[in-house]
ROZA-880963 format. One line per 4 residues: number of its first residue (from 1); for each residue x, y, z negated of C-alpha. Coordinates in Angstrom, 2 decimals, decimal comma, padded with zeros to 5 digits, always signed. Last residue first. Layout:
residues N
NUM	X:Y:Z; ...
end
This chain:
residues 536
536	-103,25:+102,63:-026,72; -106,59:+103,08:-028,46; -108,22:+105,72:-026,31; -111,51:+107,49:-027,08
532	-111,23:+107,54:-030,87; -113,65:+109,96:-032,55; -112,19:+112,71:-034,76; -113,57:+115,43:-032,48
528	-111,88:+113,72:-029,54; -109,15:+111,34:-030,62; -106,32:+109,69:-028,70; -104,62:+106,81:-030,50
524	-100,90:+106,27:-030,99; -101,12:+106,74:-034,75; -102,94:+110,04:-034,24; -103,02:+111,99:-030,98
520	-105,44:+114,89:-030,78; -107,80:+116,08:-028,07; -109,45:+119,48:-028,22; -112,96:+119,62:-026,74
516	-113,21:+122,67:-024,49; -116,33:+121,41:-022,71; -118,12:+118,57:-024,49; -116,59:+115,25:-023,48
512	-117,39:+112,82:-020,65; -115,02:+109,88:-020,95; -113,79:+108,49:-017,65; -112,42:+105,02:-017,06
508	-110,70:+105,45:-013,70; -109,89:+102,73:-011,22; -107,48:+102,30:-008,36; -107,31:+101,17:-004,74
504	-106,88:+104,83:-003,71; -107,21:+107,43:-006,45; -110,68:+108,58:-007,58; -111,09:+112,36:-007,24
500	-113,92:+114,30:-008,87; -116,53:+116,44:-007,14; -118,97:+118,90:-008,73; -122,63:+118,10:-009,15
496	-122,93:+118,96:-012,84; -120,36:+121,47:-014,04; -116,74:+121,08:-015,11; -115,05:+122,93:-017,96
492	-112,04:+120,69:-017,48; -111,48:+118,03:-014,84; -109,84:+114,64:-014,36; -107,82:+115,11:-017,53
488	-105,06:+112,58:-017,96; -104,25:+109,31:-019,66; -104,17:+107,48:-016,29; -106,47:+104,72:-017,57
484	-108,09:+106,79:-020,35; -109,45:+109,34:-017,84; -110,76:+112,52:-019,45; -113,64:+114,60:-018,10
480	-114,51:+117,93:-019,71; -118,06:+119,26:-019,84; -120,49:+121,93:-018,76; -124,27:+122,07:-018,35
476	-124,75:+118,54:-019,63; -127,16:+116,09:-017,95; -124,35:+114,74:-015,82; -123,62:+113,69:-012,24
472	-120,12:+113,58:-010,77; -119,92:+113,75:-006,99; -117,17:+111,49:-005,70; -114,08:+112,49:-003,74
468	-112,10:+109,51:-002,52; -108,38:+108,76:-002,51; -107,31:+106,72:+000,48; -106,94:+102,98:+001,18
464	-110,45:+102,35:-000,14; -111,79:+100,12:-002,93; -112,16:+102,99:-005,45; -113,28:+101,77:-008,88
460	-115,17:+104,02:-011,29; -115,78:+102,98:-014,91; -117,92:+105,31:-016,99; -117,94:+106,52:-020,59
456	-120,60:+108,80:-022,11; -119,57:+110,13:-025,52; -120,50:+109,16:-029,06; -120,78:+105,45:-028,44
452	-119,46:+103,99:-031,68; -119,90:+100,25:-031,38; -122,75:+097,97:-032,49; -123,27:+096,76:-028,91
448	-121,03:+097,82:-026,05; -123,71:+096,86:-023,52; -124,65:+100,29:-022,17; -121,43:+102,03:-023,22
444	-119,19:+101,23:-020,25; -121,74:+102,50:-017,71; -120,48:+101,56:-014,26; -120,47:+104,21:-011,54
440	-119,97:+102,41:-008,27; -117,79:+103,32:-005,34; -118,84:+101,12:-002,42; -120,51:+103,86:-000,38
436	-119,54:+107,29:-001,65; -122,48:+109,34:-002,97; -122,45:+107,30:-006,16; -124,18:+104,07:-007,14
432	-125,29:+102,90:-010,56; -124,67:+099,62:-012,33; -124,67:+099,21:-016,11; -128,28:+099,44:-017,27
428	-129,86:+097,68:-014,30; -127,10:+095,08:-014,20; -127,95:+094,10:-017,78; -131,63:+094,55:-016,88
424	-131,33:+091,53:-014,58; -131,06:+089,25:-017,64; -134,44:+087,59:-016,87; -133,67:+086,55:-013,29
420	-132,21:+083,13:-014,07; -134,89:+082,27:-016,61; -137,65:+083,45:-014,25; -136,33:+080,98:-011,70
416	-137,49:+080,29:-008,16; -136,49:+076,70:-007,33; -139,58:+075,79:-009,37; -141,66:+076,88:-006,35
412	-140,78:+073,56:-004,70; -143,03:+071,85:-007,22; -142,06:+069,79:-010,27; -143,81:+066,46:-009,94
408	-141,02:+064,28:-011,24; -138,79:+066,20:-013,66; -135,66:+068,31:-013,51; -134,83:+067,71:-009,85
404	-137,56:+070,01:-008,49; -136,16:+072,86:-010,61; -132,57:+072,63:-009,32; -132,62:+075,82:-007,26
400	-131,83:+077,19:-003,81; -130,57:+080,14:-001,81; -128,43:+078,50:+000,88; -125,03:+079,81:+001,99
396	-124,22:+078,53:+004,55; -126,35:+076,77:+007,16; -124,83:+073,76:+008,93; -127,90:+071,62:+008,29
392	-130,55:+073,83:+006,69; -133,40:+072,90:+009,04; -132,84:+069,20:+008,25; -133,31:+069,51:+004,48
388	-130,80:+067,17:+002,85; -131,40:+068,20:-000,77; -127,80:+069,34:-001,34; -127,91:+072,46:+000,83
384	-124,48:+073,97:+001,46; -122,46:+076,81:-000,09; -125,11:+076,93:-002,77; -126,84:+079,96:-004,26
380	-128,77:+079,39:-007,44; -131,87:+079,94:-009,53; -133,76:+081,67:-006,74; -134,95:+085,10:-007,71
376	-138,22:+086,37:-009,18; -139,34:+089,94:-008,51; -139,31:+089,75:-004,72; -143,07:+090,40:-004,48
372	-143,57:+087,14:-006,40; -144,70:+084,85:-003,57; -143,27:+086,96:-000,74; -140,44:+084,63:+000,30
368	-142,40:+081,56:-000,67; -142,55:+080,16:+002,87; -138,79:+080,78:+003,04; -138,28:+077,79:+000,73
364	-134,67:+076,64:+000,93; -133,10:+079,95:+001,77; -130,51:+080,80:+004,41; -132,70:+080,87:+007,53
360	-135,00:+083,35:+005,78; -132,11:+085,84:+005,66; -131,23:+087,01:+002,16; -132,53:+090,01:+000,24
356	-136,25:+089,20:+000,39; -135,78:+085,85:-001,35; -133,63:+087,26:-004,18; -130,50:+085,21:-004,90
352	-128,53:+087,19:-002,31; -128,80:+090,39:-004,35; -126,16:+089,04:-006,75; -123,56:+089,42:-003,98
348	-123,39:+093,23:-004,26; -123,20:+093,23:-008,05; -120,46:+090,59:-007,93; -118,22:+092,21:-005,35
344	-118,28:+095,68:-006,87; -118,18:+094,17:-010,37; -115,03:+092,19:-009,55; -113,28:+095,26:-008,17
340	-114,18:+097,33:-011,22; -113,09:+094,52:-013,55; -109,71:+094,26:-011,87; -109,25:+098,03:-011,66
336	-110,20:+098,54:-015,31; -107,97:+095,77:-016,66; -105,27:+098,10:-018,01; -108,11:+099,98:-019,72
332	-108,18:+097,38:-022,53; -110,39:+098,83:-025,26; -112,67:+100,92:-023,05; -112,21:+098,25:-020,37
328	-114,10:+095,75:-022,54; -117,35:+097,70:-022,05; -117,56:+096,34:-018,47; -116,47:+092,78:-019,27
324	-118,83:+091,99:-022,17; -122,29:+092,45:-020,54; -120,98:+092,13:-016,97; -120,27:+088,47:-017,79
320	-124,06:+087,76:-017,96; -125,03:+088,67:-014,40; -123,21:+085,87:-012,56; -124,24:+083,22:-015,08
316	-127,89:+084,16:-014,74; -127,67:+084,23:-010,94; -126,02:+080,84:-010,54; -123,32:+079,94:-007,99
312	-122,72:+076,49:-006,48; -119,53:+075,90:-004,50; -118,09:+073,43:-002,00; -120,67:+070,83:-002,95
308	-119,80:+071,36:-006,62; -116,22:+072,73:-006,63; -116,24:+076,41:-007,61; -119,12:+075,80:-009,98
304	-120,80:+078,92:-011,27; -120,11:+082,62:-011,37; -120,45:+085,11:-008,53; -117,58:+087,51:-007,93
300	-116,96:+086,75:-004,28; -120,05:+085,72:-002,32; -119,47:+087,63:+000,92; -122,00:+086,36:+003,48
296	-121,38:+085,36:+007,10; -120,93:+081,68:+006,35; -119,91:+081,41:+002,74; -117,24:+084,02:+002,17
292	-114,61:+084,06:-000,53; -114,08:+083,84:-004,26; -116,23:+082,11:-006,89; -115,65:+082,69:-010,59
288	-115,29:+079,66:-012,85; -116,54:+076,16:-013,64; -114,56:+073,63:-011,61; -114,36:+070,94:-014,27
284	-116,55:+071,58:-017,29; -113,89:+069,91:-019,43; -112,18:+066,51:-019,52; -111,04:+066,67:-015,88
280	-109,35:+070,01:-016,68; -109,39:+072,70:-014,01; -111,67:+075,13:-015,79; -111,94:+078,42:-013,95
276	-109,52:+080,73:-012,19; -111,65:+083,75:-013,12; -112,55:+082,78:-016,67; -109,25:+081,18:-017,69
272	-107,39:+084,04:-016,05; -109,39:+086,45:-018,20; -108,40:+084,51:-021,32; -104,74:+084,56:-020,36
268	-104,82:+088,31:-019,73; -106,47:+088,88:-023,10; -103,46:+087,41:-024,90; -104,17:+088,50:-028,46
264	-101,81:+091,05:-029,92; -103,81:+092,28:-032,90; -103,69:+095,92:-034,00; -107,14:+095,83:-035,56
260	-109,00:+098,31:-033,35; -107,41:+097,87:-029,95; -106,29:+094,25:-030,18; -109,54:+093,34:-031,94
256	-111,58:+094,86:-029,12; -109,57:+093,07:-026,43; -109,92:+089,71:-028,20; -113,65:+090,23:-028,70
252	-114,20:+091,23:-025,07; -112,42:+088,11:-023,82; -114,34:+085,93:-026,27; -117,63:+087,17:-024,83
248	-116,29:+086,20:-021,39; -115,70:+082,64:-022,73; -119,30:+082,11:-023,81; -121,31:+081,64:-020,61
244	-121,30:+078,28:-018,81; -118,25:+076,29:-019,97; -114,75:+077,70:-019,59; -112,28:+075,36:-021,29
240	-109,25:+076,90:-019,61; -105,94:+075,37:-020,61; -103,64:+074,88:-023,60; -106,25:+075,96:-026,12
236	-104,93:+077,93:-029,08; -106,46:+081,10:-027,65; -109,97:+079,95:-028,53; -108,96:+078,95:-032,05
232	-107,28:+082,35:-032,42; -110,51:+084,07:-031,40; -112,38:+081,96:-033,96; -109,86:+083,00:-036,62
228	-110,23:+086,67:-035,72; -114,02:+086,69:-035,72; -113,67:+084,72:-038,95; -111,73:+087,47:-040,69
224	-114,06:+090,14:-039,31; -117,08:+088,30:-040,69; -115,40:+087,96:-044,06; -114,70:+091,71:-044,01
220	-118,41:+092,49:-044,35; -119,07:+095,82:-042,63; -122,72:+094,95:-041,91; -123,19:+096,02:-038,29
216	-119,62:+096,04:-036,98; -118,87:+092,87:-038,94; -121,96:+091,12:-037,59; -121,05:+092,16:-034,04
212	-117,58:+090,72:-034,60; -119,15:+087,54:-035,98; -121,30:+087,18:-032,86; -118,29:+087,71:-030,59
208	-115,99:+085,30:-032,45; -118,61:+082,55:-032,56; -119,20:+082,92:-028,82; -115,47:+082,81:-028,10
204	-115,11:+079,74:-030,33; -117,83:+078,12:-028,21; -115,01:+078,18:-025,66; -113,94:+074,81:-027,06
200	-116,91:+073,13:-025,43; -116,10:+069,43:-025,32; -117,63:+067,72:-022,33; -121,15:+066,27:-022,78
196	-121,03:+062,47:-023,09; -121,11:+062,96:-026,85; -119,17:+064,49:-029,71; -120,58:+066,15:-032,80
192	-119,38:+068,85:-035,15; -120,37:+069,20:-038,77; -122,16:+071,77:-040,86; -125,12:+069,56:-041,86
188	-127,59:+072,26:-040,88; -125,43:+074,02:-038,28; -124,94:+070,74:-036,38; -122,31:+071,50:-033,75
184	-122,13:+070,43:-030,12; -119,78:+068,86:-027,59; -116,81:+069,14:-029,95; -113,10:+069,93:-029,91
180	-113,44:+073,29:-031,70; -110,56:+072,69:-034,11; -109,47:+076,01:-035,64; -110,77:+075,35:-039,13
176	-114,04:+073,83:-037,90; -115,48:+074,02:-041,40; -114,53:+077,68:-041,81; -115,84:+078,52:-038,33
172	-119,13:+076,84:-039,19; -119,44:+078,63:-042,53; -118,90:+082,01:-040,88; -121,35:+081,10:-038,11
168	-123,98:+080,19:-040,69; -123,39:+083,38:-042,66; -123,56:+085,59:-039,59; -126,73:+083,90:-038,35
164	-128,34:+084,32:-041,77; -127,44:+087,99:-041,92; -128,94:+088,64:-038,48; -132,10:+086,75:-039,46
160	-132,54:+088,72:-042,67; -131,95:+092,01:-040,88; -134,49:+091,13:-038,16; -137,46:+090,63:-040,48
156	-139,25:+093,88:-039,62; -137,70:+095,51:-036,58; -135,19:+098,13:-037,72; -133,06:+098,14:-034,57
152	-134,24:+097,53:-030,98; -131,16:+097,87:-028,72; -128,94:+096,63:-031,54; -131,37:+093,85:-032,43
148	-131,50:+092,71:-028,79; -127,71:+092,39:-028,73; -127,63:+090,40:-031,98; -130,39:+088,16:-030,63
144	-128,47:+087,64:-027,39; -125,33:+086,59:-029,26; -127,52:+084,28:-031,33; -129,17:+082,78:-028,25
140	-125,67:+082,11:-026,83; -124,55:+079,81:-029,64; -127,12:+077,00:-029,57; -127,27:+076,56:-025,79
136	-123,47:+076,83:-025,68; -123,19:+073,76:-027,92; -125,22:+071,17:-026,03; -126,99:+068,79:-028,45
132	-129,14:+070,83:-030,80; -131,41:+072,28:-028,13; -129,93:+071,76:-024,65; -132,72:+073,40:-022,68
128	-134,83:+070,48:-021,58; -137,83:+068,32:-022,50; -135,82:+066,66:-025,26; -136,11:+069,74:-027,44
124	-139,90:+069,88:-027,47; -140,32:+068,33:-030,91; -137,04:+069,81:-032,18; -138,55:+073,25:-032,86
120	-138,74:+076,85:-031,62; -136,58:+076,26:-028,58; -133,27:+077,81:-027,53; -132,04:+078,36:-031,07
116	-131,65:+081,36:-033,39; -129,84:+080,31:-036,56; -130,99:+078,91:-039,91; -130,05:+075,28:-039,11
112	-132,37:+073,88:-041,80; -134,94:+072,43:-039,39; -137,69:+074,81:-040,59; -135,29:+077,77:-040,41
108	-135,00:+077,81:-036,63; -135,08:+081,49:-035,66; -136,86:+081,06:-032,31; -140,00:+082,39:-033,99
104	-138,23:+085,77:-034,07; -139,36:+086,36:-030,48; -142,63:+087,82:-031,74; -140,90:+090,70:-033,53
100	-139,08:+091,81:-030,37; -142,25:+091,26:-028,35; -144,20:+093,77:-030,41; -147,44:+093,63:-028,45
96	-150,23:+096,16:-027,84; -149,50:+096,62:-024,16; -145,87:+097,35:-025,01; -144,76:+098,53:-028,44
92	-141,64:+096,75:-029,66; -140,60:+096,06:-026,06; -139,90:+099,74:-025,45; -138,65:+099,89:-021,86
88	-135,55:+102,07:-021,41; -133,38:+100,15:-018,95; -131,46:+098,39:-021,72; -134,68:+097,50:-023,50
84	-135,98:+095,63:-020,47; -132,76:+093,65:-020,12; -132,75:+092,74:-023,80; -136,38:+091,62:-023,78
80	-135,88:+089,49:-020,66; -132,64:+088,04:-022,02; -134,36:+087,15:-025,29; -137,31:+085,49:-023,55
76	-135,23:+083,38:-021,16; -132,44:+082,26:-023,46; -135,20:+081,80:-026,05; -136,74:+079,02:-024,01
72	-140,30:+077,74:-023,60; -142,01:+074,45:-024,43; -144,51:+075,21:-027,16; -147,74:+075,56:-025,18
68	-148,99:+072,43:-026,91; -146,79:+070,33:-024,67; -148,71:+071,51:-021,60; -151,88:+073,61:-021,40
64	-150,41:+077,00:-022,39; -147,61:+076,84:-019,82; -144,71:+074,49:-019,37; -143,81:+070,93:-018,47
60	-145,17:+071,23:-014,92; -142,73:+074,02:-014,04; -144,80:+076,20:-011,68; -142,24:+078,95:-011,33
56	-139,12:+078,27:-013,39; -138,41:+078,93:-017,07; -142,02:+079,99:-017,60; -142,36:+082,49:-020,42
52	-143,76:+081,73:-023,86; -145,24:+083,94:-026,53; -145,36:+084,23:-030,31; -148,10:+084,23:-032,92
48	-147,00:+084,60:-036,51; -146,19:+082,54:-039,56; -142,46:+082,23:-038,95; -140,61:+078,94:-038,41
44	-143,23:+077,61:-035,95; -146,53:+079,45:-035,72; -148,11:+077,02:-033,23; -149,90:+080,02:-031,67
40	-147,95:+080,19:-028,42; -149,47:+082,79:-026,12; -148,78:+082,80:-022,38; -146,54:+084,52:-019,84
36	-146,02:+083,80:-016,14; -149,57:+084,91:-015,36; -151,21:+083,51:-012,22; -149,41:+081,32:-009,69
32	-150,87:+083,05:-006,61; -150,34:+086,49:-008,10; -153,08:+088,24:-010,04; -150,97:+088,76:-013,16
28	-153,37:+089,48:-016,02; -150,95:+088,97:-018,92; -148,35:+091,01:-017,02; -145,06:+090,52:-018,87
24	-143,39:+088,89:-015,85; -144,39:+091,47:-013,25; -143,83:+094,65:-015,25; -140,52:+093,35:-016,56
20	-139,30:+092,38:-013,10; -140,27:+095,78:-011,70; -138,29:+097,55:-014,40; -135,26:+095,34:-013,81
16	-135,39:+095,84:-010,02; -135,69:+099,58:-010,55; -132,49:+099,56:-012,58; -130,79:+097,22:-010,12
12	-131,28:+099,52:-007,14; -129,84:+097,28:-004,42; -126,23:+097,46:-003,37; -125,16:+096,06:-000,01
8	-121,67:+094,97:+000,93; -121,43:+092,43:+003,77; -117,78:+093,23:+004,47; -116,95:+093,18:+000,75
4	-114,63:+096,06:-000,25; -111,40:+095,28:-002,09; -111,91:+091,71:-000,95; -111,57:+089,06:-003,60
end
């Protein structure tokens, strides 16, 4: 990837996330398509009213008048709630609704699985969304639910659900006993299944992450034990089995366990498996991180298929790895420069999915450029159009989506995806700019769920050939700054608005400490006021 993308442009992701929330959760949306949210009063699993969000704009399977209003996805609703919470929106008390409580209907207890699933019941499962037959669809909602429950703790009923998820994942890892060679897993019968869908061994990374969160929350050593065994099952693979979204969560888990439990898991191998992608013909062949330019646009850092039509990136998949990768550098600072460089490229390129942030000649439906006031992005970005539209011949890249292919009658607007845009708050919480173009300030605490976050911690990456002076912003009057990459003070007794130096082509992971904090070394770890800030 380039140190500095030639077509670099950074939008305000925090404002984008707030605007998205206001648009999507508007019950009286006056846009051309009307509200994107509706009430679901089927009362599945829990005796309460819930809500649905359109997966894609105008999807003919969805809305209050289709399929009993029950076809909607937790991966969409949970990501939207999480993203909003991360940028400071209280989804437990918004316009008279407690959305965090309402989303509990996705906890599938009626079918005996007792985990959070992508739909509320099997009746609508065949309409789409991988319910009960595509493993990552059944694991990721639980990681999202754990994240949401950390951002919004103490919601009535959440503790029971979190415990149930942890117990089910513990049982599943015990049954699997290191062999994750399955397409899906039945959490009711506790047995794996195989189908035409490639085996998803990286589900072990999702299990490990959820169980680590459960251990950090509840302190039950069984959860820690199975977080370790699932991580070891992931590492036992001979090649990358990257499939959609779970492997990055496994990277974080391995790094965290190395730092806190003294393990020696090969994080480097796991990261290579993410970035180089799955090469196996029996896996999700070609799934990885895209590198290069498509036409005049830098697209390095986006996630999706490296091979499909020359490359097919997805917004949801490009945003989601920031969730584990940015906090990971607190536990494995040796990867700070790599993650900083990736985030610079990725956060810049993610803008290209939004219709007003890419040239009209490079999007499939420019007539809908203003349809949602730039709040809803295209699902994907392809190197080349695969629909055969004449005006797009030779154009690269193309903002596009698969919605019209899902079912006969789906309109062109279904290329624009609420589901893909819903995690935008992850970028909103993590990514901030500085007064030096291309040097970002990445919040390492924002998505480090269930961890001690006593002091602000930021990742800065300098893409330039020379050291750069960046203005440091803080709400404190005075503070010390300590870099856990170089293991040195950046400044002592510093004041808001003063400059700090970021070395050339390097990264700093800076902890902001109260002024005159005394650091101590204990068992190879650096402590500030008895709190560990550096593990190695």
